[in-house]
MMTF fields as JSON, N, C-alpha, C and O atoms, coordinates in Angstrom:
{
  "mmtfVersion": "1.0.0",
  "mmtfProducer": "UNKNOWN",
  "numBonds": 367,
  "numAtoms": 368,
  "numGroups": 92,
  "numChains": 1,
  "numModels": 1,
  "chainsPerModel": [1],
  "groupsPerChain": [92],
  "chainIdList": ["A"],
  "bondAtomList": [4, 2, 8, 6, 12, 10, 16, 14, 20, 18, 24, 22, 28, 26, 32, 30, 36, 34, 40, 38, 44, 42, 48, 46, 52, 50, 56, 54, 60, 58, 64, 62, 68, 66, 72, 70, 76, 74, 80, 78, 84, 82, 88, 86, 92, 90, 96, 94, 100, 98, 104, 102, 108, 106, 112, 110, 116, 114, 120, 118, 124, 122, 128, 126, 132, 130, 136, 134, 140, 138, 144, 142, 148, 146, 152, 150, 156, 154, 160, 158, 164, 162, 168, 166, 172, 170, 176, 174, 180, 178, 184, 182, 188, 186, 192, 190, 196, 194, 200, 198, 204, 202, 208, 206, 212, 210, 216, 214, 220, 218, 224, 222, 228, 226, 232, 230, 236, 234, 240, 238, 244, 242, 248, 246, 252, 250, 256, 254, 260, 258, 264, 262, 268, 266, 272, 270, 276, 274, 280, 278, 284, 282, 288, 286, 292, 290, 296, 294, 300, 298, 304, 302, 308, 306, 312, 310, 316, 314, 320, 318, 324, 322, 328, 326, 332, 330, 336, 334, 340, 338, 344, 342, 348, 346, 352, 350, 356, 354, 360, 358, 364, 362],
  "bondOrderList": [1, 1, 1, 1, 1, 1, 1, 1, 1, 1, 1, 1, 1, 1, 1, 1, 1, 1, 1, 1, 1, 1, 1, 1, 1, 1, 1, 1, 1, 1, 1, 1, 1, 1, 1, 1, 1, 1, 1, 1, 1, 1, 1, 1, 1, 1, 1, 1, 1, 1, 1, 1, 1, 1, 1, 1, 1, 1, 1, 1, 1, 1, 1, 1, 1, 1, 1, 1, 1, 1, 1, 1, 1, 1, 1, 1, 1, 1, 1, 1, 1, 1, 1, 1, 1, 1, 1, 1, 1, 1, 1],
  "groupList": [{"groupName": "MET", "atomNameList": ["N", "CA", "C", "O"], "elementList": ["N", "C", "C", "O"], "formalChargeList": [0, 0, 0, 0], "bondAtomList": [1, 0, 2, 1, 3, 2], "bondOrderList": [1, 1, 2], "singleLetterCode": "M", "chemCompType": "L-PEPTIDE LINKING"}, {"groupName": "PRO", "atomNameList": ["N", "CA", "C", "O"], "elementList": ["N", "C", "C", "O"], "formalChargeList": [0, 0, 0, 0], "bondAtomList": [1, 0, 2, 1, 3, 2], "bondOrderList": [1, 1, 2], "singleLetterCode": "P", "chemCompType": "L-PEPTIDE LINKING"}, {"groupName": "LEU", "atomNameList": ["N", "CA", "C", "O"], "elementList": ["N", "C", "C", "O"], "formalChargeList": [0, 0, 0, 0], "bondAtomList": [1, 0, 2, 1, 3, 2], "bondOrderList": [1, 1, 2], "singleLetterCode": "L", "chemCompType": "L-PEPTIDE LINKING"}, {"groupName": "ASN", "atomNameList": ["N", "CA", "C", "O"], "elementList": ["N", "C", "C", "O"], "formalChargeList": [0, 0, 0, 0], "bondAtomList": [1, 0, 2, 1, 3, 2], "bondOrderList": [1, 1, 2], "singleLetterCode": "N", "chemCompType": "L-PEPTIDE LINKING"}, {"groupName": "SER", "atomNameList": ["N", "CA", "C", "O"], "elementList": ["N", "C", "C", "O"], "formalChargeList": [0, 0, 0, 0], "bondAtomList": [1, 0, 2, 1, 3, 2], "bondOrderList": [1, 1, 2], "singleLetterCode": "S", "chemCompType": "L-PEPTIDE LINKING"}, {"groupName": "VAL", "atomNameList": ["N", "CA", "C", "O"], "elementList": ["N", "C", "C", "O"], "formalChargeList": [0, 0, 0, 0], "bondAtomList": [1, 0, 2, 1, 3, 2], "bondOrderList": [1, 1, 2], "singleLetterCode": "V", "chemCompType": "L-PEPTIDE LINKING"}, {"groupName": "GLN", "atomNameList": ["N", "CA", "C", "O"], "elementList": ["N", "C", "C", "O"], "formalChargeList": [0, 0, 0, 0], "bondAtomList": [1, 0, 2, 1, 3, 2], "bondOrderList": [1, 1, 2], "singleLetterCode": "Q", "chemCompType": "L-PEPTIDE LINKING"}, {"groupName": "TRP", "atomNameList": ["N", "CA", "C", "O"], "elementList": ["N", "C", "C", "O"], "formalChargeList": [0, 0, 0, 0], "bondAtomList": [1, 0, 2, 1, 3, 2], "bondOrderList": [1, 1, 2], "singleLetterCode": "W", "chemCompType": "L-PEPTIDE LINKING"}, {"groupName": "PHE", "atomNameList": ["N", "CA", "C", "O"], "elementList": ["N", "C", "C", "O"], "formalChargeList": [0, 0, 0, 0], "bondAtomList": [1, 0, 2, 1, 3, 2], "bondOrderList": [1, 1, 2], "singleLetterCode": "F", "chemCompType": "L-PEPTIDE LINKING"}, {"groupName": "LYS", "atomNameList": ["N", "CA", "C", "O"], "elementList": ["N", "C", "C", "O"], "formalChargeList": [0, 0, 0, 0], "bondAtomList": [1, 0, 2, 1, 3, 2], "bondOrderList": [1, 1, 2], "singleLetterCode": "K", "chemCompType": "L-PEPTIDE LINKING"}, {"groupName": "ARG", "atomNameList": ["N", "CA", "C", "O"], "elementList": ["N", "C", "C", "O"], "formalChargeList": [0, 0, 0, 0], "bondAtomList": [1, 0, 2, 1, 3, 2], "bondOrderList": [1, 1, 2], "singleLetterCode": "R", "chemCompType": "L-PEPTIDE LINKING"}, {"groupName": "ILE", "atomNameList": ["N", "CA", "C", "O"], "elementList": ["N", "C", "C", "O"], "formalChargeList": [0, 0, 0, 0], "bondAtomList": [1, 0, 2, 1, 3, 2], "bondOrderList": [1, 1, 2], "singleLetterCode": "I", "chemCompType": "L-PEPTIDE LINKING"}, {"groupName": "TYR", "atomNameList": ["N", "CA", "C", "O"], "elementList": ["N", "C", "C", "O"], "formalChargeList": [0, 0, 0, 0], "bondAtomList": [1, 0, 2, 1, 3, 2], "bondOrderList": [1, 1, 2], "singleLetterCode": "Y", "chemCompType": "L-PEPTIDE LINKING"}, {"groupName": "HIS", "atomNameList": ["N", "CA", "C", "O"], "elementList": ["N", "C", "C", "O"], "formalChargeList": [0, 0, 0, 0], "bondAtomList": [1, 0, 2, 1, 3, 2], "bondOrderList": [1, 1, 2], "singleLetterCode": "H", "chemCompType": "L-PEPTIDE LINKING"}, {"groupName": "GLU", "atomNameList": ["N", "CA", "C", "O"], "elementList": ["N", "C", "C", "O"], "formalChargeList": [0, 0, 0, 0], "bondAtomList": [1, 0, 2, 1, 3, 2], "bondOrderList": [1, 1, 2], "singleLetterCode": "E", "chemCompType": "L-PEPTIDE LINKING"}, {"groupName": "ALA", "atomNameList": ["N", "CA", "C", "O"], "elementList": ["N", "C", "C", "O"], "formalChargeList": [0, 0, 0, 0], "bondAtomList": [1, 0, 2, 1, 3, 2], "bondOrderList": [1, 1, 2], "singleLetterCode": "A", "chemCompType": "L-PEPTIDE LINKING"}, {"groupName": "ASP", "atomNameList": ["N", "CA", "C", "O"], "elementList": ["N", "C", "C", "O"], "formalChargeList": [0, 0, 0, 0], "bondAtomList": [1, 0, 2, 1, 3, 2], "bondOrderList": [1, 1, 2], "singleLetterCode": "D", "chemCompType": "L-PEPTIDE LINKING"}, {"groupName": "THR", "atomNameList": ["N", "CA", "C", "O"], "elementList": ["N", "C", "C", "O"], "formalChargeList": [0, 0, 0, 0], "bondAtomList": [1, 0, 2, 1, 3, 2], "bondOrderList": [1, 1, 2], "singleLetterCode": "T", "chemCompType": "L-PEPTIDE LINKING"}, {"groupName": "GLY", "atomNameList": ["N", "CA", "C", "O"], "elementList": ["N", "C", "C", "O"], "formalChargeList": [0, 0, 0, 0], "bondAtomList": [1, 0, 2, 1, 3, 2], "bondOrderList": [1, 1, 2], "singleLetterCode": "G", "chemCompType": "PEPTIDE LINKING"}, {"groupName": "CYS", "atomNameList": ["N", "CA", "C", "O"], "elementList": ["N", "C", "C", "O"], "formalChargeList": [0, 0, 0, 0], "bondAtomList": [1, 0, 2, 1, 3, 2], "bondOrderList": [1, 1, 2], "singleLetterCode": "C", "chemCompType": "L-PEPTIDE LINKING"}],
  "groupTypeList": [0, 1, 2, 2, 3, 4, 5, 5, 6, 7, 2, 3, 8, 9, 10, 11, 12, 6, 11, 6, 2, 12, 13, 14, 13, 1, 2, 14, 11, 6, 3, 14, 5, 2, 8, 4, 2, 2, 3, 4, 15, 9, 16, 17, 14, 7, 18, 11, 15, 13, 16, 12, 14, 9, 11, 15, 4, 13, 9, 16, 8, 6, 13, 15, 5, 1, 2, 6, 9, 12, 14, 16, 11, 9, 1, 8, 5, 16, 10, 2, 10, 14, 18, 10, 9, 11, 12, 19, 18, 1, 18, 9],
  "groupIdList": [1, 2, 3, 4, 5, 6, 7, 8, 9, 10, 11, 12, 13, 14, 15, 16, 17, 18, 19, 20, 21, 22, 23, 24, 25, 26, 27, 28, 29, 30, 31, 32, 33, 34, 35, 36, 37, 38, 39, 40, 41, 42, 43, 44, 45, 46, 47, 48, 49, 50, 51, 52, 53, 54, 55, 56, 57, 58, 59, 60, 61, 62, 63, 64, 65, 66, 67, 68, 69, 70, 71, 72, 73, 74, 75, 76, 77, 78, 79, 80, 81, 82, 83, 84, 85, 86, 87, 88, 89, 90, 91, 92],
  "secStructList": [7, 2, 2, 2, 2, 2, 2, 2, 2, 2, 2, 2, 2, 2, 2, 2, 2, 2, 2, 2, 2, 2, 2, 2, 1, 2, 2, 2, 2, 2, 2, 2, 2, 2, 2, 2, 2, 2, 2, 2, 6, 6, 6, 1, 2, 2, 2, 2, 2, 6, 6, 1, 6, 6, 7, 7, 1, 2, 2, 2, 2, 2, 2, 2, 1, 7, 7, 7, 7, 2, 2, 2, 2, 2, 2, 2, 2, 2, 2, 2, 2, 6, 6, 7, 7, 7, 7, 1, 1, 1, 7, 7],
  "xCoordList": [8.398, 8.864, 9.825, 9.986, 10.451, 11.617, 10.717, 11.122, 9.434, 8.606, 8.321, 8.454, 7.867, 7.287, 8.459, 8.332, 9.704, 10.871, 11.011, 11.041, 11.12, 11.54, 10.338, 10.592, 9.198, 8.062, 8.472, 8.876, 8.341, 8.687, 9.836, 9.905, 11.009, 12.432, 11.964, 12.215, 11.404, 11.088, 10.206, 10.466, 9.099, 8.375, 9.191, 8.856, 10.296, 11.061, 11.845, 11.839, 12.508, 13.694, 12.791, 13.144, 11.361, 10.667, 10.377, 10.55, 10.033, 9.684, 10.939, 10.751, 12.242, 13.366, 13.846, 14.34, 13.639, 13.877, 13.052, 13.537, 11.457, 10.852, 11.126, 10.912, 11.607, 11.92, 13.068, 13.191, 14.024, 15.483, 14.954, 15.483, 14.007, 13.749, 13.139, 13.472, 12.095, 11.324, 12.576, 12.491, 13.784, 14.792, 15.778, 16.234, 16.094, 16.917, 16.132, 16.795, 14.756, 14.135, 12.694, 11.617, 12.83, 11.659, 10.794, 9.587, 11.458, 10.997, 9.944, 8.769, 10.861, 10.091, 9.016, 8.032, 9.095, 7.854, 6.768, 5.605, 7.276, 6.096, 5.337, 4.122, 6.03, 5.451, 4.598, 3.5, 5.149, 4.494, 2.956, 1.894, 3.127, 1.688, 0.91, -0.309, 1.492, 0.756, -0.038, -1.221, 0.573, 0.082, -0.8, -1.609, -0.411, -1.674, -2.824, -3.987, -2.574, -4.138, -4.82, -6.037, -3.984, -4.384, -4.903, -5.792, -4.599, -5.015, -6.394, -7.346, -6.464, -7.811, -8.725, -9.907, -8.5, -9.749, -9.606, -10.225, -9.098, -9.32, -10.69, -11.154, -11.23, -12.909, -13.818, -15.032, -13.42, -14.356, -14.851, -14.461, -15.756, -16.122, -14.872, -14.304, -14.548, -13.395, -12.206, -11.646, -11.782, -11.022, -11.096, -10.169, -12.377, -12.351, -12.667, -12.86, -12.812, -12.961, -11.442, -11.131, -10.573, -9.202, -8.335, -7.122, -8.793, -8.181, -6.997, -5.843, -7.343, -6.327, -5.497, -4.365, -6.332, -5.962, -4.65, -3.737, -4.76, -3.482, -2.396, -1.503, -2.29, -1.048, -0.08, -0.356, 1.067, 2.246, 3.421, 4.373, 3.32, 4.186, 3.772, 2.582, 4.189, 3.749, 3.683, 2.854, 4.375, 4.029, 2.659, 1.885, 2.572, 1.305, 0.085, -0.92, 0.349, -0.709, -1.224, -2.329, -0.054, 0.033, -1.07, -1.942, -0.758, -1.402, -2.994, -3.874, -3.146, -4.444, -5.031, -6.015, -4.721, -5.304, -4.674, -3.677, -5.005, -4.237, -4.944, -5.907, -4.227, -4.595, -5.881, -6.135, -6.769, -8.09, -8.394, -7.835, -9.284, -10.091, -11.235, -11.711, -11.826, -13.02, -14.084, -14.925, -14.092, -15.248, -15.179, -16.261, -14.179, -13.742, -14.459, -15.075, -14.326, -15.075, -16.4, -16.916, -16.845, -18.089, -19.156, -19.992, -19.174, -20.563, -20.567, -21.617, -19.39, -19.169, -19.63, -20.298, -18.972, -19.311, -20.84, -21.42, -21.343, -23.059, -23.462, -24.103, -23.176, -23.635, -23.563, -24.355, -22.429, -22.139, -23.341, -24.288, -23.373, -24.392, -25.802, -26.709, -25.946, -27.272, -27.604, -28.762, -26.74, -26.472, -26.512, -26.892, -26.157, -25.921, -24.401, -23.604, -24.125, -22.823, -22.044, -22.532, -20.776, -20.013, -18.847, -18.602, -18.171, -17.172, -15.864, -15.388, -15.313, -13.817, -12.889, -11.745, -13.136, -12.189, -13.015, -14.234, -12.131, -12.512, -13.039, -12.204, -14.054, -14.556, -15.449, -16.094, -15.613, -16.909, -16.367, -17.136],
  "yCoordList": [30.511, 30.437, 29.376, 28.844, 29.036, 27.729, 26.406, 25.651, 26.184, 25.018, 25.073, 24.137, 26.469, 26.489, 26.106, 25.435, 26.73, 26.253, 24.951, 24.338, 24.286, 22.839, 22.041, 20.9, 22.474, 21.8, 21.98, 21.019, 23.29, 23.476, 22.909, 22.426, 22.741, 22.219, 20.525, 19.841, 20.191, 18.576, 18.244, 17.248, 19.144, 18.76, 19.197, 18.721, 20.142, 20.214, 19.006, 18.526, 18.452, 17.188, 16.183, 15.52, 16.117, 14.974, 15.152, 14.166, 16.104, 16.317, 16.168, 15.635, 16.588, 16.498, 15.297, 14.981, 14.327, 12.745, 12.116, 11.266, 12.625, 12.133, 12.459, 11.727, 13.644, 14.111, 13.478, 13.309, 13.086, 12.455, 10.971, 10.498, 10.2, 9.022, 8.753, 7.868, 9.736, 9.804, 10.001, 9.372, 10.867, 11.221, 9.869, 9.54, 9.156, 7.934, 6.611, 5.739, 6.336, 5.093, 5.479, 5.044, 6.256, 6.475, 5.294, 5.224, 4.416, 3.444, 2.409, 2.063, 2.161, 1.509, 2.079, 1.428, 3.187, 4.092, 4.266, 4.459, 4.177, 4.295, 2.833, 2.711, 2.043, 0.446, 0.371, -0.183, 0.916, 0.878, 1.492, 0.898, 2.669, 3.342, 2.676, 2.673, 2.008, 1.3, 0.268, 0.147, -0.526, -1.668, -1.628, -2.467, -0.39, -0.007, 0.468, 0.3, 0.93, 1.52, 0.164, -0.022, -0.651, -1.876, -2.785, -3.568, -2.825, -3.617, -3.108, -3.876, -1.71, -1.113, -1.305, -1.408, -1.366, -1.212, -2.771, -3.005, -3.508, -5.1, -5.578, -6.155, -5.382, -5.647, -4.676, -4.873, -3.844, -2.905, -3.608, -4.709, -2.81, -3.418, -3.171, -4.099, -1.982, -1.928, -2.796, -3.327, -2.939, -3.934, -5.351, -6.017, -5.806, -7.063, -7.18, -8.346, -6.146, -6.487, -6.272, -6.587, -5.637, -5.688, -6.652, -6.639, -7.368, -8.4, -7.802, -8.117, -6.724, -6.155, -7.127, -6.857, -8.507, -9.338, -10.137, -10.516, -10.31, -10.945, -10.074, -10.623, -8.773, -7.864, -8.108, -8.277, -8.148, -8.542, -7.307, -7.076, -6.768, -5.619, -4.407, -4.511, -3.582, -2.393, -2.905, -2.413, -3.662, -4.309, -5.136, -5.198, -5.773, -6.489, -5.4, -5.585, -4.252, -3.09, -2.83, -3.045, -2.331, -1.782, -2.756, -2.328, -3.952, -4.832, -5.015, -5.164, -4.965, -5.277, -4.064, -4.283, -2.802, -1.564, -0.895, -0.27, -0.849, -0.239, 1.282, 1.603, 2.092, 3.535, 3.283, 2.365, 4.444, 4.361, 5.887, 6.866, 5.922, 7.119, 7.296, 6.445, 8.627, 9.142, 8.075, 7.613, 7.727, 7.007, 5.56, 5.025, 4.998, 3.94, 3.953, 2.998, 4.946, 4.994, 5.907, 6.279, 6.198, 7.085, 6.294, 6.899, 5.036, 4.429, 4.656, 4.696, 4.796, 4.899, 6.32, 6.65, 7.127, 8.589, 8.979, 9.934, 8.117, 8.357, 7.811, 8.554, 6.837, 6.28, 6.983, 6.821, 7.807, 8.849, 9.927, 9.965, 10.539, 11.665, 11.332, 12.164, 10.047, 9.556, 9.477, 9.216, 9.669, 9.414, 8.08, 7.811, 7.112, 5.709, 5.689, 6.572, 4.99, 4.372, 3.526, 2.59, 3.944, 3.002, 2.724, 3.518, 1.621, 1.305, 1.042, -0.093, 1.975, 2.066, 2.174, 1.779, 2.565, 2.85, 2.764, 2.799, 2.664, 2.814, 4.242, 5.145, 4.507, 5.737, 6.495, 5.786, 7.548, 8.311, 8.913, 9.521],
  "zCoordList": [22.825, 21.425, 21.286, 20.187, 22.256, 22.046, 21.609, 20.725, 22.317, 22.09, 20.543, 19.754, 20.24, 18.615, 17.58, 16.556, 18.125, 17.097, 17.162, 16.095, 18.299, 18.133, 17.483, 17.098, 17.342, 16.84, 15.295, 14.642, 14.742, 13.231, 13.017, 11.886, 13.824, 13.355, 13.16, 12.169, 14.091, 14.094, 12.816, 12.141, 12.479, 11.35, 9.994, 8.909, 10.109, 9.019, 8.807, 7.674, 9.71, 9.702, 9.001, 8.025, 9.695, 9.129, 7.586, 6.869, 7.134, 5.66, 4.755, 3.661, 5.087, 4.512, 4.198, 3.116, 5.554, 5.454, 4.392, 3.645, 4.276, 3.33, 1.721, 0.755, 1.753, 0.484, -0.135, -1.348, 0.886, 0.614, 0.216, -0.79, 0.855, 0.425, -0.902, -1.69, -1.055, -2.439, -3.486, -4.541, -3.262, -4.267, -4.264, -5.359, -3.222, -3.483, -3.825, -4.388, -3.549, -4.023, -4.734, -4.327, -5.724, -6.483, -6.975, -6.741, -7.637, -8.076, -7.041, -7.166, -6.125, -4.798, -4.297, -3.943, -4.23, -3.579, -4.481, -4.127, -5.948, -6.845, -6.998, -7.151, -6.947, -6.881, -5.529, -5.475, -4.574, -3.16, -3.432, -3.249, -3.854, -4.13, -5.049, -4.881, -6.164, -7.116, -6.603, -6.92, -5.788, -5.321, -4.008, -3.609, -3.432, -2.372, -3.217, -2.852, -4.098, -4.711, -5.573, -5.551, -6.245, -6.764, -5.526, -5.86, -4.435, -3.446, -2.959, -2.821, -2.69, -2.283, -3.416, -3.089, -4.482, -5.575, -6.12, -7.158, -5.721, -6.263, -6.299, -7.282, -5.417, -5.252, -5.945, -5.9, -6.459, -7.067, -8.395, -8.783, -9.016, -10.415, -11.398, -11.974, -11.512, -12.211, -12.068, -13.028, -10.631, -10.467, -10.782, -11.244, -10.474, -11.028, -12.36, -12.704, -13.433, -14.559, -15.256, -16.404, -14.222, -15.111, -14.349, -14.554, -13.607, -12.969, -12.156, -12.446, -10.883, -10.229, -9.266, -8.864, -8.887, -8.01, -8.482, -7.748, -9.875, -10.438, -10.868, -11.513, -10.628, -11.247, -10.347, -9.159, -10.779, -9.844, -10.373, -9.628, -11.311, -11.676, -12.514, -12.812, -12.874, -13.454, -15.041, -15.806, -15.358, -16.862, -16.958, -17.914, -15.662, -15.657, -15.783, -16.47, -15.01, -14.667, -16.402, -16.9, -17.0, -18.428, -19.433, -20.189, -19.196, -20.079, -19.786, -20.634, -18.333, -17.524, -18.022, -18.73, -17.867, -18.048, -18.993, -18.633, -20.193, -21.347, -21.303, -20.608, -22.202, -22.116, -22.851, -23.632, -22.383, -22.841, -23.292, -22.797, -24.222, -24.584, -23.9, -23.149, -24.171, -23.195, -23.84, -23.069, -24.985, -25.386, -24.642, -24.404, -24.32, -23.544, -22.175, -21.702, -21.707, -20.19, -20.215, -19.161, -21.289, -21.408, -20.682, -20.012, -20.774, -20.162, -18.615, -17.972, -18.085, -16.829, -16.32, -15.34, -17.448, -16.869, -17.124, -16.606, -17.96, -18.11, -16.625, -15.881, -16.312, -15.202, -13.779, -12.851, -13.812, -12.826, -13.237, -12.453, -14.044, -14.462, -14.451, -14.432, -14.463, -14.059, -12.604, -12.279, -11.76, -10.121, -9.753, -8.614, -10.585, -10.422, -9.631, -9.947, -8.92, -8.414, -9.4, -10.033, -9.473, -10.103, -9.091, -8.183, -9.274, -8.521, -8.924, -8.936, -9.228, -9.855, -8.895, -9.122, -8.028, -6.653, -4.99, -4.824, -4.068, -2.979, -2.255, -2.313, -1.715, -1.675, -2.561, -3.333, -2.627, -3.381, -4.821, -5.565]
}
């Protein structure tokens, strides 16, 4: 039982540390996630169309990928429904 308690305690300590980091550095972490996603999708059809490679800030992202309505992305959805692949991001 002491071994189980130390493992659980270590997992809790690790999680509390992560939560504390997120609390103290939210903008840095959000930027890190944004740029990680942009980097992984920069060579996709969507990433090329929206110049992901040139995005250097969240403002650049807002200009490169404006808010869109369903009608704007409907061609991509239709292609998915037809069983064709679209490349908006890495993975399936």
